[in-house]
ZATISE-971779 format. One record per residue (C-alpha): residue in three letters; x, y, z. Coordinates in steps of 0.2 Angstrom, whole numbers, plus 5000, padded with zeros to 4 digits. Example, Ala and Ser with C-alpha at 12.3 -4.5 7.8 and 13.67 -1.06 7.14 Angstrom:
ALA506249785039
SER506849955036
# end
This chain:
MET560554745475
SER561154725492
SER562054885498
GLN561354975513
LYS561355135504
THR560255065490
LEU559054995503
ARG558855165511
VAL558555245495
VAL557255115491
ALA556355145508
THR556455335506
LEU555655325489
ARG554355195494
SER553855305508
ALA553755455496
ILE552655365484
GLY551455315498
GLU551355495505
ALA551355585488
ASP552955685494
THR553155825482
ARG555055835486
PHE555155675475
LEU553555675465
THR552555785452
GLU550755725452
ASP550855535446
ARG552755525442
LEU554355535450
LEU555655675447
PRO556955635434
GLU558455535440
ARG559555685440
GLN558455785451
LEU558155625462
SER559955605464
ALA560155785470
ALA558655775482
LEU559255615490
GLY561155665490
VAL561655505481
GLY562355455464
ARG561255415449
ARG561855235449
LEU561055215466
VAL559455295461
ARG559355185446
GLU559555035456
ALA558255085468
LEU557055125454
ASN557354955447
ALA556954875464
LEU555354975465
GLU554854935448
GLY555054755452
GLU553954775467
GLY552554835455
LEU552555015462
LEU553255105447
PHE553255085428
ARG554255175415
LYS553755255398
GLN555155285386
GLY555455475385
GLN554155515397
GLY554755465414
THR554455355429
PHE552655345434
ILE551855275450
ARG550555135448
GLU549055195458
VAL548055355460
ASN548555455476
PRO547555365489
LYS547455525500
THR546355615488
ALA544655645496
SER543655585480
LEU544555425481
LYS544155395499
SER542355445497
LEU542255315482
ALA543055185493
ASN541855215507
HIS540355195496
THR540955045486
SER540454875492
PRO541554715488
HIS540154655476
ASP540254825467
ILE542154815464
ILE542054625459
GLU540654665447
VAL541754805439
ARG543254695438
GLN542354555430
GLN541954675415
ILE543654765414
GLU545054635418
PRO544554495406
ILE544654625392
LEU546354675398
ALA546954495399
GLY546254465381
LEU547154625374
ALA548754575384
ALA548754405374
ILE548854515358
ARG549954655364
ALA551154605378
THR552954595374
GLN553954435379
MET554854535392
GLU553154585400
ILE552554405400
ASP554154355408
GLN553854495421
MET552154425424
LYS552854255427
HIS554054325439
LEU552654405449
VAL551654245449
HIS553154165457
ARG553354295470
ALA551554285475
ALA551754095476
ALA553154115488
ALA552254245499
ASP552254195517
SER550954325523
PRO549254385516
ASN550054565515
GLU551454505504
TYR550354405493
GLU549254555491
ARG550754655486
TRP551254535472
ASP549454505467
SER549254685464
ALA550854695454
PHE550354555443
HIS548654625438
SER549454795436
LYS550754725424
ILE549354645413
ALA548454815412
GLU550054905408
SER550454785394
VAL548854835385
ARG549555015381
ASN547855095382
GLY547855255392
MET545955255395
TYR545955075401
TRP547455105411
SER546655255420
ILE545155145424
PHE546155005431
ARG547155125442
LEU545655195449
ILE544955015453
ASN546654965460
SER546755115471
VAL545055085479
ARG545654905482
LYS547254965491
GLU546255065503
HIS546655005521
HIS544954925525
TRP544854835508
VAL546654755511
SER546154705529
SER544554625522
ARG545454525509
SER546854475521
ARG545654385532
VAL545054285517
PHE546654235508
THR547354095518
ALA548753995512
GLY547553875503
VAL546554005495
SER548154095489
LYS548753935482
GLU547153925472
MET547354105466
VAL549154075461
GLN548653925450
GLN547354035441
HIS548654175439
LYS549754035430
ALA548253995419
ILE548054175414
VAL549954195410
ASP549954025400
ALA548554095389
ILE549354265386
GLN551054175382
ALA550054065370
ARG549354225362
ASN547554145366
ALA546554305368
SER544854215372
GLY545754095384
ALA546554235393
GLU544854315395
ASN544054165401
ALA545454125413
MET545354305420
ARG543454295422
THR543654135432
HIS544954215443
ILE543954365447
MET542354265450
THR543354155462
ALA544054305471
GLY542254365473
VAL541654205480
ARG543054195493
ILE542754375498
HIS540854335500
GLU541254185510
GLY542454285522
GLU541054415525
ARG539854275531
GLU541154205543
# end
């Protein structure tokens, strides 16, 4: 995907997702391709290429026969901002330690090979990241892919809420100060251990690897707060 037209469509839709632009979105999903094509004034092939790119970035996911969904709860809602403002780093790490190991264990049982390959791709992109913000982008997509592969609507809703709080600006800024190149490398190695366990269909191994990963993230964030 290299055409300037496609890149412009990607940029437009990425901005629409961030701003919850109702010209292109209805609640938590994008309009059908036909309507997006008309709204953007481009062909459906171009729209499809842009959606594929945004899905690769971890911003979207598709459900057969249901549509194309955005991954996070709209961060502009007052309730989410209030929750983010009253949630400490310790709080969110504590919740993640309870939820995400379970998701990793279920992913070891339920994830398709295609989804596992996508997880590996996201780990590779995180490893190649050359800035904290880029690392955060691929890290978030990786954890989202694991949660998505479980195919449990309740778990998915809980995960989306947690991830949306994590994506609030002051949270991202805090983590960016912590995740230096060395720490990011450590995290990527832990990502690989999680995927290896999922690939091996080792549910308990995936749970333990994820638990170790979240615990390490909590320690690093705590160390960053003390500096």
